[in-house]
C-alpha positions in Angstrom: 146.0 308.8 298.7 147.9 306.5 301.0 150.1 303.4 300.7 150.3 301.2 303.8 153.4 300.8 305.9 155.6 297.8 305.5 157.7 295.9 308.1 160.7 298.1 307.1 159.2 301.4 305.9 156.5 303.9 307.0 153.2 304.5 305.3 153.2 306.9 302.3 151.0 309.9 301.6 150.6 310.9 297.9 149.4 314.5 297.7 149.6 317.2 295.1 152.9 319.2 295.2 152.8 322.5 297.2 154.8 325.6 296.7 156.0 325.0 300.3 157.8 321.9 299.1 160.4 324.0 297.2 163.2 323.8 299.8 162.9 320.1 300.3 162.7 319.5 296.6 165.8 321.7 296.0 167.7 319.6 298.6 166.9 316.5 296.7 168.0 318.0 293.4 171.7 317.3 294.0 171.1 313.6 293.9 173.0 312.1 290.9 170.4 309.4 290.2 167.6 311.9 290.0 169.6 314.1 287.7 170.5 311.1 285.5 167.1 309.6 285.2 164.7 312.6 285.0 164.3 315.1 282.3 163.6 318.1 284.6 166.6 318.4 286.9 166.3 320.7 289.9 169.6 322.4 290.7 168.6 325.0 293.2 165.7 326.8 294.9 164.7 328.8 291.8 164.6 325.6 289.7 162.4 323.9 292.4 160.0 326.8 292.4 159.8 326.8 288.6 159.2 323.0 288.6 156.5 323.3 291.3 154.7 326.0 289.2 154.7 323.5 286.3 153.1 320.9 288.5 150.4 323.3 289.6 149.7 324.2 285.9 149.5 320.5 285.2 146.7 320.1 287.8 144.9 323.1 286.4 144.9 321.8 282.9 144.2 318.2 284.0 146.9 316.8 281.8 149.7 316.2 284.3 148.6 315.1 287.8 151.8 315.1 289.9 152.0 313.9 293.5 154.6 314.4 296.2 155.3 311.1 297.9 155.7 311.8 301.6 156.7 309.3 304.4 154.4 309.3 307.4 154.2 309.3 310.3 156.0 312.6 310.6 159.5 312.4 312.1 161.0 315.1 314.4 161.3 317.4 311.5 157.8 316.7 310.1 156.8 314.6 307.1 159.7 313.6 304.9 159.6 313.9 301.1 160.4 310.5 299.7 159.6 310.8 296.0 157.3 311.7 293.1 154.7 310.0 291.0 152.9 311.5 288.0 150.0 310.6 285.7 150.3 312.3 282.3 146.9 312.0 280.7 146.7 311.6 276.9 144.3 313.6 274.8 140.6 313.1 275.1 139.7 309.7 273.7 143.3 308.5 273.3 142.8 305.7 275.8 146.4 306.1 276.9 148.2 307.8 279.8 151.8 307.7 281.0 153.1 307.3 284.5 156.4 308.3 285.9 158.2 308.4 289.2 161.4 309.0 291.1 162.6 308.2 294.6 164.7 310.3 297.0 168.1 308.7 297.8 167.3 308.3 301.5 164.1 306.3 300.6 165.5 303.9 298.0 165.5 300.2 298.7 162.4 300.3 301.0 159.7 299.8 298.4 158.7 303.4 298.1 158.5 303.5 294.3 156.5 300.3 293.9 154.0 301.3 296.6 153.6 304.8 295.2 153.2 303.5 291.7 150.6 300.8 292.7 148.6 303.5 294.5 148.8 305.9 291.5 147.9 303.1 289.1 144.9 302.0 291.1 143.7 305.6 291.5 144.1 306.3 287.8 142.0 303.3 286.8 139.4 304.1 289.4 139.1 307.9 289.4 138.8 308.1 285.6 136.9 304.8 285.1 134.4 306.2 282.6 136.6 308.5 280.5 140.0 307.4 281.7 142.8 305.5 280.1 142.4 301.9 279.0 146.1 301.4 279.3 148.9 303.1 281.2 152.4 303.4 279.8 155.7 303.6 281.6 159.0 304.5 279.8 162.5 304.3 281.1 166.0 304.2 279.7 167.2 300.6 279.0 170.1 300.8 281.6 167.7 301.9 284.4 167.4 298.4 285.8 165.8 299.7 289.1 163.0 301.3 287.2 162.5 298.1 285.2 162.1 296.1 288.4 159.6 298.6 289.8 157.5 298.4 286.5 157.5 294.6 286.6 156.6 294.5 290.4 153.6 296.7 289.6 152.2 294.6 286.7 153.6 296.7 283.9 154.6 294.3 281.1 157.6 295.1 278.9 156.0 295.5 275.5 158.8 297.1 273.4 162.3 298.3 273.2 162.4 301.8 271.8 165.2 303.2 269.7 167.5 305.9 271.1 166.4 309.5 270.3 169.4 311.8 271.2 169.9 314.2 272.8 166.9 313.7 275.2 167.1 309.9 275.1 170.6 308.9 274.3 170.1 305.2 274.8 167.3 302.7 273.9 164.4 302.6 276.2 161.9 300.2 277.6 158.1 300.6 277.1 156.1 298.9 279.8 152.3 298.9 279.7 149.5 297.9 282.0 145.9 297.5 280.8 142.9 298.6 282.9 141.7 295.6 284.9 138.5 294.1 283.5 135.5 294.5 285.7 132.9 291.8 285.6 129.5 293.3 284.8 128.0 291.5 287.8 130.6 293.2 290.1 130.5 296.6 288.5 127.8 297.9 290.8 126.5 296.7 294.2 123.2 295.0 294.2 120.3 297.0 295.6 118.8 295.8 298.8 
């Protein structure tokens, strides 16, 4: 999947994570913001390799579809890892799925997270139209104001403030939700010639 370039940032490619991403992922693991806001911190190459194996298992089971967000066109060192987006599918018939994301420090402030989240959201509602989620959920800690802005830019409405649940969630959280867009029956399928 791709997200178009902007006046200040290159186009984005969203693709499944690869084991070859381990070194780049480990390099991003030292970022304080990523460690603060994510539940699966990557401290070194071994952690990165473990995390990538979990992403592969998520695709195999179909319950966690994680994408590397890569800036294109490629620079002198090749495509540059800019972030991560994920769709965590609920159980069959649950009607809910959860999205999440993070952005590499070098890519922040250039609209990477909103563009990647919009692309993932559109894909989730389209790719799983028949048996997919009727609603996507997005959770973040209450003091993560950047994540709140991304959610709002992408049409995820703030629907609840969740209580703290230490130790994993030491502060209150925000729950944002976005319903699947309604498709008019007359626009659901193209007319036959």
